[in-house]
VEXVO-681957 format. One record per residue (C-alpha): residue number from 1; residue in three letters; x, y, z. Coordinates in nm, 2 decimals, padded with zeros to 4 digits. Layout:
<recs>
   resi   resn        u        v        w
    NUM    ala        X        Y        Z
...
</recs>
This chain:
<recs>
   resi   resn        u        v        w
      1    met   -00.62    00.28   -03.37
      2    lys   -00.90    00.09   -03.17
      3    asn   -00.64   -00.14   -03.01
      4    phe   -00.43    00.16   -02.92
      5    leu   -00.72    00.33   -02.75
      6    ile   -00.80    00.01   -02.55
      7    phe   -00.44   -00.02   -02.45
      8    ile   -00.44    00.34   -02.32
      9    leu   -00.76    00.28   -02.13
     10    val   -00.61   -00.02   -01.97
     11    leu   -00.30    00.17   -01.86
     12    ile   -00.50    00.46   -01.70
     13    pro   -00.55    00.28   -01.36
     14    ile   -00.18    00.18   -01.36
     15    phe   -00.09    00.55   -01.43
     16    leu   -00.32    00.67   -01.15
     17    gln   -00.17    00.41   -00.91
     18    ala    00.18    00.53   -01.00
     19    gln    00.09    00.88   -00.88
     20    val    00.05    00.75   -00.53
     21    gln    00.38    00.70   -00.36
     22    ser    00.45    00.56   -00.01
     23    lys    00.76    00.58    00.20
     24    ile    00.83    00.38    00.51
     25    thr    01.14    00.44    00.73
     26    trp    01.26    00.34    01.07
     27    leu    01.36    00.65    01.27
     28    ser    01.61    00.45    01.48
     29    asp    01.92    00.26    01.38
     30    ser    01.82   -00.05    01.58
     31    ile    01.54   -00.20    01.79
     32    ala    01.56   -00.34    02.14
     33    leu    01.35   -00.60    02.30
     34    gly    01.02   -00.45    02.44
     35    tyr    01.12   -00.08    02.37
     36    pro    00.89    00.13    02.15
     37    thr    01.07    00.23    01.83
     38    pro    00.94    00.50    01.59
     39    leu    00.85    00.40    01.23
     40    ser    00.77    00.68    00.98
     41    tyr    00.51    00.61    00.72
     42    ser    00.41    00.88    00.46
     43    ile    00.21    00.88    00.14
     44    arg    00.22    01.14   -00.14
     45    tyr   -00.09    01.15   -00.36
     46    pro   -00.28    01.38   -00.60
     47    ile   -00.54    01.61   -00.44
     48    gly   -00.88    01.46   -00.46
     49    tyr   -00.78    01.11   -00.35
     50    thr   -00.86    00.98    00.00
     51    ile   -00.58    00.79    00.18
     52    ile   -00.65    00.52    00.44
     53    phe   -00.36    00.43    00.68
     54    pro   -00.36    00.11    00.88
     55    asp   -00.50    00.18    01.23
     56    ser   -00.49   -00.01    01.56
     57    thr   -00.70   -00.29    01.42
     58    lys   -00.42   -00.38    01.18
     59    asp   -00.19   -00.67    01.28
     60    phe    00.16   -00.53    01.29
     61    val    00.33   -00.88    01.32
     62    pro    00.61   -00.94    01.42
     63    phe    00.57   -00.61    01.61
     64    glu    00.31   -00.47    01.85
     65    leu    00.16   -00.12    01.81
     66    his    00.24    00.09    02.12
     67    ser    00.11    00.43    02.00
     68    lys    00.09    00.64    01.69
     69    lys    00.11    01.01    01.60
     70    tyr   -00.06    01.17    01.29
     71    phe    00.06    01.49    01.12
     72    leu   -00.14    01.76    00.93
     73    thr   -00.17    01.71    00.56
     74    gln    00.09    01.90    00.35
     75    ile   -00.01    02.03    00.01
     76    glu    00.23    02.13   -00.27
     77    asp    00.19    02.14   -00.65
     78    asn   -00.15    01.97   -00.66
     79    tyr   -00.02    01.69   -00.44
     80    ala   -00.09    01.62   -00.08
     81    lys    00.12    01.43    00.17
     82    asp    00.00    01.25    00.48
     83    ser    00.23    01.12    00.75
     84    val    00.21    00.91    01.06
     85    ile    00.46    00.78    01.31
     86    tyr    00.40    00.44    01.46
     87    tyr    00.57    00.34    01.78
     88    leu    00.62   -00.03    01.76
     89    thr    00.76   -00.28    02.01
     90    ser    00.92   -00.61    01.93
     91    phe    00.95   -00.93    02.13
     92    gln    01.14   -01.12    01.86
     93    ile    01.51   -01.19    01.86
     94    asp    01.57   -01.21    01.49
     95    ser    01.89   -01.03    01.39
     96    ile    01.71   -00.84    01.11
     97    gln    01.34   -00.76    01.16
     98    lys    01.12   -00.65    00.87
     99    ile    00.78   -00.49    00.83
    100    gln    00.55   -00.41    00.53
    101    leu    00.23   -00.21    00.59
    102    pro   -00.07   -00.19    00.37
    103    tyr   -00.26    00.13    00.27
    104    ser   -00.56    00.21    00.05
    105    tyr   -00.67    00.51   -00.16
    106    val   -01.02    00.60   -00.28
    107    phe   -01.08    00.78   -00.60
    108    arg   -01.43    00.83   -00.75
    109    leu   -01.58    00.54   -00.55
    110    asp   -01.29    00.32   -00.66
    111    thr   -01.09    00.17   -00.37
    112    thr   -00.74    00.04   -00.44
    113    his   -00.54   -00.16   -00.18
    114    leu   -00.16   -00.14   -00.20
    115    lys    00.15   -00.22    00.02
    116    ser    00.45   -00.02    00.11
    117    asp    00.81   -00.13    00.06
    118    val    00.97   -00.35    00.32
    119    ala    01.15   -00.16    00.60
    120    ser    01.42   -00.35    00.78
    121    ile    01.59   -00.28    01.12
    122    pro    01.86   -00.47    01.30
    123    phe    01.79   -00.61    01.65
    124    gln    02.00   -00.47    01.93
    125    arg    02.15   -00.75    02.14
    126    lys    02.25   -00.61    02.48
    127    val    02.54   -00.75    02.68
    128    phe    02.45   -00.76    03.05
    129    asp    02.77   -00.93    03.19
    130    phe    03.09   -00.73    03.18
    131    ser    03.44   -00.83    03.28
    132    asp    03.78   -00.66    03.28
    133    lys    03.85   -00.84    02.96
    134    thr    03.56   -00.68    02.78
    135    pro    03.71   -00.48    02.49
    136    tyr    03.61   -00.11    02.45
    137    leu    03.59    00.08    02.13
    138    ile    03.75    00.41    02.20
    139    his    03.78    00.59    01.87
    140    thr    03.59    00.53    01.55
    141    glu    03.65    00.69    01.21
    142    leu    03.40    00.66    00.92
    143    tyr    03.52    00.68    00.57
    144    lys    03.28    00.75    00.28
    145    val    03.34    00.51    00.00
    146    pro    03.26    00.67   -00.34
    147    ile    03.02    00.47   -00.56
    148    glu    03.06    00.52   -00.93
    149    pro    02.80    00.34   -01.14
    150    asp    02.89    00.18   -01.47
    151    tyr    02.68    00.41   -01.70
    152    ala    02.78    00.22   -02.01
    153    leu    02.66   -00.11   -01.87
    154    trp    02.33    00.04   -01.75
    155    phe    02.28    00.20   -02.09
    156    gly    02.35   -00.13   -02.27
    157    leu    02.11   -00.32   -02.05
    158    thr    01.84   -00.06   -02.10
    159    leu    01.87   -00.09   -02.48
    160    ile    01.86   -00.47   -02.47
    161    ser    01.55   -00.46   -02.24
    162    leu    01.37   -00.21   -02.46
    163    phe    01.45   -00.43   -02.77
    164    leu    01.32   -00.75   -02.60
    165    ile    01.01   -00.57   -02.48
    166    ser    00.94   -00.44   -02.83
    167    leu    00.97   -00.79   -02.97
    168    val    00.73   -00.93   -02.72
    169    ile    00.48   -00.65   -02.79
    170    ile    00.51   -00.70   -03.17
    171    phe    00.47   -01.08   -03.17
    172    phe    00.23   -01.12   -02.88
    173    arg    00.04   -00.79   -02.88
    174    lys   -00.31   -00.95   -02.94
    175    lys   -00.26   -01.20   -02.65
    176    ile   -00.12   -00.92   -02.43
    177    met   -00.41   -00.69   -02.50
    178    lys   -00.66   -00.97   -02.44
    179    trp   -00.49   -01.05   -02.11
    180    leu   -00.48   -00.69   -02.00
    181    ile   -00.85   -00.64   -02.08
    182    leu   -00.95   -00.95   -01.89
    183    arg   -00.75   -00.84   -01.59
    184    lys   -00.92   -00.50   -01.61
    185    ile   -01.28   -00.63   -01.61
    186    gln   -01.19   -00.88   -01.34
    187    tyr   -01.05   -00.60   -01.13
    188    glu   -01.37   -00.39   -01.20
    189    trp   -01.59   -00.68   -01.09
    190    lys   -01.40   -00.74   -00.76
    191    thr   -01.42   -00.37   -00.69
    192    ile   -01.80   -00.36   -00.76
    193    gln   -01.85   -00.65   -00.51
    194    asn   -01.66   -00.48   -00.23
    195    gln   -01.83   -00.15   -00.29
    196    leu   -02.17   -00.31   -00.30
    197    asp   -02.12   -00.47    00.04
    198    leu   -02.01   -00.13    00.18
    199    ile   -02.31    00.05    00.04
    200    phe   -02.55   -00.19    00.20
    201    glu   -02.40   -00.11    00.54
    202    lys   -02.54    00.24    00.53
    203    ser   -02.83    00.31    00.76
    204    asp   -02.98    00.61    00.57
    205    val   -03.22    00.49    00.30
    206    lys   -03.16    00.79    00.07
    207    asn   -02.78    00.76    00.07
    208    leu   -02.82    00.38    00.02
    209    ile   -03.05    00.39   -00.28
    210    tyr   -02.86    00.69   -00.44
    211    glu   -02.51    00.53   -00.41
    212    leu   -02.64    00.19   -00.50
    213    asn   -02.79    00.32   -00.83
    214    gln   -02.48    00.52   -00.91
    215    leu   -02.26    00.22   -00.86
    216    trp   -02.44   -00.02   -01.10
    217    lys   -02.51    00.25   -01.35
    218    asn   -02.14    00.34   -01.37
    219    tyr   -02.05   -00.03   -01.40
    220    leu   -02.31   -00.10   -01.68
    221    gly   -02.20    00.23   -01.85
    222    val   -01.84    00.11   -01.87
    223    gln   -01.95   -00.22   -02.02
    224    asn   -02.16   -00.03   -02.29
    225    ser   -01.95    00.28   -02.33
    226    val   -02.23    00.52   -02.21
    227    gln   -02.31    00.72   -01.90
    228    pro   -02.66    00.60   -01.79
    229    ala   -02.64    00.81   -01.47
    230    ser   -02.70    01.12   -01.68
    231    leu   -03.02    00.98   -01.85
    232    thr   -03.37    01.06   -01.74
    233    leu   -03.59    00.78   -01.62
    234    lys   -03.77    00.75   -01.96
    235    glu   -03.44    00.76   -02.15
    236    phe   -03.29    00.51   -01.91
    237    gln   -03.58    00.26   -01.96
    238    ile   -03.52    00.27   -02.33
    239    trp   -03.15    00.23   -02.29
    240    ile   -03.19   -00.06   -02.04
    241    glu   -03.43   -00.24   -02.28
    242    asn   -03.17   -00.23   -02.55
    243    phe   -02.88   -00.34   -02.33
    244    pro   -02.78   -00.68   -02.46
    245    leu   -02.60   -00.82   -02.16
    246    leu   -02.89   -00.79   -01.91
    247    glu   -03.16   -01.05   -01.84
    248    asn   -03.36   -00.91   -01.55
    249    lys   -03.41   -00.56   -01.69
    250    gln   -03.71   -00.49   -01.47
    251    leu   -03.49   -00.51   -01.16
    252    phe   -03.29   -00.20   -01.26
    253    ile   -03.60   -00.01   -01.37
    254    glu   -03.75   -00.08   -01.03
    255    leu   -03.44    00.05   -00.85
    256    cys   -03.46    00.38   -01.04
    257    gln   -03.83    00.41   -00.97
    258    leu   -03.76    00.35   -00.60
    259    glu   -03.50    00.64   -00.60
    260    asp   -03.76    00.87   -00.77
    261    arg   -04.02    00.78   -00.51
    262    ile   -03.78    00.86   -00.22
    263    phe   -03.63    01.18   -00.36
    264    tyr   -03.91    01.34   -00.56
    265    ala   -04.23    01.20   -00.40
    266    ser   -04.08    01.20   -00.04
    267    glu   -04.22    00.85    00.01
    268    lys   -04.10    00.65    00.31
    269    ile   -03.95    00.32    00.18
    270    asp   -03.86    00.04    00.42
    271    lys   -03.49   -00.04    00.40
    272    gln   -03.57   -00.41    00.39
    273    ile   -03.73   -00.36    00.04
    274    ile   -03.39   -00.26   -00.10
    275    phe   -03.21   -00.53    00.10
    276    glu   -03.43   -00.80   -00.06
    277    lys   -03.30   -00.70   -00.40
    278    lys   -02.93   -00.72   -00.31
    279    glu   -02.86   -01.08   -00.40
    280    thr   -03.06   -01.06   -00.72
    281    leu   -02.87   -00.74   -00.82
    282    lys   -02.54   -00.90   -00.75
    283    leu   -02.63   -01.21   -00.95
    284    glu   -02.74   -00.99   -01.25
    285    leu   -02.42   -00.79   -01.24
    286    gln   -02.22   -01.11   -01.22
    287    lys   -02.40   -01.23   -01.54
    288    val   -02.29   -00.92   -01.72
    289    tyr   -01.93   -00.97   -01.60
    290    leu   -01.93   -01.34   -01.72
    291    lys   -02.08   -01.26   -02.06
    292    lys   -01.83   -00.98   -02.11
    293    arg   -01.55   -01.21   -02.01
    294    lys   -01.67   -01.47   -02.25
    295    glu   -01.69   -01.22   -02.54
    296    ile   -01.33   -01.12   -02.49
    297    ser   -01.20   -01.47   -02.44
    298    ile   -01.34   -01.59   -02.78
</recs>
């Protein structure tokens, strides 16, 4: 039962990611040299997420961004949909030109970076010299070719795939679980580092110390299966003293005391005091990550 619960917890981020769906489509059948061509990019996501599209600072190689047009968010059945049209120009002469754009979503201070599918478009080669011998296409007729999938073949392949996956899970479930957990804590640590750098870019001291403390409290809480953000300062001091993975426990107590002095005593704290603790805090959190990784690897 314990292994099953851990397996479910590992799959939760994958399930959340699957709820975010992107769609990228060229709105023209071909692209010409130097002419802006519209590219539609839409993302469907659960309400409560924040979606970040690539902006003008993104490199759209092999294309160049000419302009863009955003559309109002559409909401339906607890899902929202954001759309944008990029007008891109190309100065390449490849017969088939491709593009893949990134996007990010933010959910509960957790930022995930993803990429769209690859959108392809043929290059339009214009003929500038004409002669009397140039052939002209007068009439065209398009015929729809029916496609009938082989359902029996697909059903058989599906059964074989499920059987092979079941065998792998049965014989290698411990190694798979260990690998998944290691990947999970590695992903959490990378996310913490990125969010930590973003928090220290804030100019307001109140927001900085509040979000900073929430960040490391949530991270330590995940490692110890508690929610330290809901504890009082006295309860937190007791909890932090009994936390086995921490070495510099006084650092985290001082950060909580700083927050109380700013919010409850209205004390003016120099931002530099918090900045001086950044590297030490990052080092202590890294020690927690390495110890946890070592425990799982044994």
